[in-house]
C-alpha positions, 0 to 999 in steps of 0.5 A: 662722389659724395657718399664715397668722399664721406666713407674715405673721411671716416676711414681715415679718422678711424685709422688715425684713432685706432693706429696709435692704440694698436701701437701702444699695446704693441709696445706695452706687450714688448716691454712686459716681463718677457722683454729681458729675455729677448735682450738676453737672447739677442746679446743686448744685456751682456750677451757674450759673443755669438756662442749663446744667441738662443737658449740662454733661458731654459724654463721648464714646467712639469705638472701631472706627467703632461708636457709643457713646451717652451719656445727658443727664448725660454718663455712657457707656452700652453700653460693654461693648466699650470698657472691655475695651480700657482694662485693661492699657493702661497697661503698654503706655504708654511714659510712666512717669510716667502709669503710676505716676500711674494706678497710684496712682489705681486703687489708692486711693479718690478721697476719700482721700489717695493714698499711692503716686505717681510721685514722693512727693518731689514732694509739696511741688513741689520745695519751693514749698509749705511743710511744716506745713500742715493737710493736711485744710484743703487736700487739693489741696496733698497730691494735686496731684502725682499728677495732674500731671507732675513739672515739669522746672523746679525752683524755685530755691533762692533763690526757696524761701528768698524764699518762706519769708522772705515767709511769716515776714513775713506771720505777723508782720504779717498779719491777727490779728497784734498788729503788724497792728492796731497798724500799721493804726491808725497808717497810718489816722490818719497824714495822711502817712507820717512815722510810720514802720511796721515792716510795709508792706502791698499790698492787691490788688483785682481787675478783670475776669474770673477769668483776669485776676484770677489773672494779676494777683494772681501779678504783685502777689505777686511785687511784694510779695516784691520790696518787703517788703510783706505781700500782702492780697486784697480777694476778693469773693463771686465769688472766695470758696471757690476757693482754699486759703490759700496762707500757713501759719498766716496768712490773706491776706484783708483783714479785713471791718472794714478801713477800706481796703476803700474807697479813694475818699479814698485819694490816687492814684499819678497824682496823686503823679506830677502834683504832682511829690513832693519828691525822695526826701523823705518829707515830703508823702508819703501814708501810703496810695496807690492805684495803677491798673495796669488795661488802658487805651488810653493805657497804664498809669500812667507810670513805674511801672517806674522806679527813682526812683518805686519809691524813693518808693513804697518809703516808703509804708506802704500801697499799694492796687493795682488790675490786670487785667494781668500786669505782671511784664514792667514789674518786669523792666524795672526796674533796681531789681528785675531782678537779684532776679527773675533770681536767683529765676527763672533759667529766666525763663519760669517765673515764673507757673509757680512763683508760680502753683503756689504761690498757686493750690491749689484749695479742697477743694470745687474739688478734689472736682470736679477730682479726680472729673472726672479720675478718672472720665474722663481717668485712663485716657488715654495722652494728653490734649489740651486745647482752650480755645476762646474766641469774643470776638464770638459774634454776628458769628462763626459757629460753623463759622468757628471750628470750621474754624479748630480743626480746621485747627490741630489736624489740620495739626500732628497734635495730633488724628488725621485721619478715615480715609476709605479703609482705616481702621486698626482700633482695636478691638485692645488696642494702640491709644492713647487720646486724651482731648480736653478742650474748654473753651468757653462753648458746647457746639457745639464739643465736640458737633462733635468728638464727631459727627466721631469717632463717624462715622468711625475715625481713620487711626492707629487712635487712640481718641478720647474727647471731653469738655466739663465745662461751657458757660455760654453767656456769660461772667458776671462777679461770679458765684461759681458761674461762676467755680468752673467756670472755675477747674475748666476751667483747672486740668483744662486745665493737666493736658493733655499738648498744649494749644491756647488762644485768642489774647489769652485770660487763661484760657488763659494760666492754664492753660498757665502752671500746666501748664508748657506752651507752647501752640498759640495759635488766631488770633482771629476776629471775623467770618466769615473764615479765617486762615492759619496757623490757629494758631502755637506760643507762645514762652513759657509766660509770660502776655502783658502786654497793656499795657506801658509806652510811655516810658523813665524819661527820658520818651522813648517806647519804639519797640521793647521787643525791642531795648531790654530783654533777655528781652522779646519781642512776644507771638504773640497781641498784637503791642503786648504783651510777654512774658518768654522765657527765651532772649534770642536767640529 
């Protein structure tokens, strides 16, 4: 029994030493960079119902005509021949911005703040972001400049001064301040605005999908700056947790106890126009007013862009604004605001670019998904091509018709390389660039088709094509937080592209190209089984299109042509009845 007892004791000692080591290694593996995609697939990271339990991330590698397989989580297998190509590729890349960015990414842990980057002075986006915020509460504000090229358009000193001035007003009059409680009580109990308030408020109410909400919120914020109002937002559960708080030491969320979550008994702007309030007189004006600027076939409520009406609105302490539109062009049409906007934005087509980067910083949860996806799949690329494919009528528009349109656009304009049918250039060497193609669509077929296309044949340039699709929800879900989280991740990732193709009339695409300072190629909108030539057109501006511009001058005469009537406004490339701000009035 002696020797056996000794062996038993040795076995137990060995087991209790080895077991924790094995468990530690297993946990480290599970918490590696692949863990996030397991969460995507299992629905743990805003999974969005049961329609996308697998294939939420599809990754494809093509090298020299050999197939590289992926498993159902999108993880790459059998990559021994491809990973060696990635080493040292950045030294051959001629883009110094990406060289520094990827050096930074590879030198630090994903969960930590990157301390080495292409331009640490751009950490605060040229002054857009105010210093002094709690960095742990919004990691994206600290790290976003590492992932994005430095914007060639710096915010003007005047815009920065206006933002800092607005932030002071927000801290003084915003929620949790003594002034807020005092003024809200006065506004609530006043039948008219004869009780003057030092603080004025603008409450934004969302409408439609996330893209519409973001462009309308940016427009509403500009309106708040122009009118010295405190912006408050009525975020529903579907938007909570997507963005960081934009204003230092304050909140933009309308408190849940506020009586102004209910606007049923608030007088409307339309009614105010109909009864023709006494000119410039405060008598009879309400203390709160509801303004509806949603898209309607008849156009928005008349004369919002006119000085006289803006002077009346300026006397009302609290406005509630409902919109799904980027109504900045109507502000630009207002003489009262035109010069101020021009001073803030000398480059006219950067309004959403600057305001969007200021307002919409991904929350820590969203940033964890974005940065992990980027670091795992996109960081090694020499070039990133974004494809946003929106199908407005999927039941009447065949997949192949849309795919033909996409291929016609991307191949004709050399956004993607053609397949080599004869005498292919070998792509097995180290000198061939990597083009990562990021597909954003509700449907998986488009990413799958591109994957198959580049798996079967090499490219004429020898370029290495990798195709990724982060999610596909099959259909748009309104008022769904998990769906909106995936949409926000897709928009932000697309904004990191070097080249971008979006779908006409899609506000989802407007957000991506605006944040990324990109003039996209706009795919023609198909609604049936057909073709269109040209398949896409290059946009003339980075600004979102205003689909619902005013139809009358301030004197009541119809506006026949916005282009000839207003400098810096042009017809939208994708919406002929819409208008868009351009930088050069001669375009």
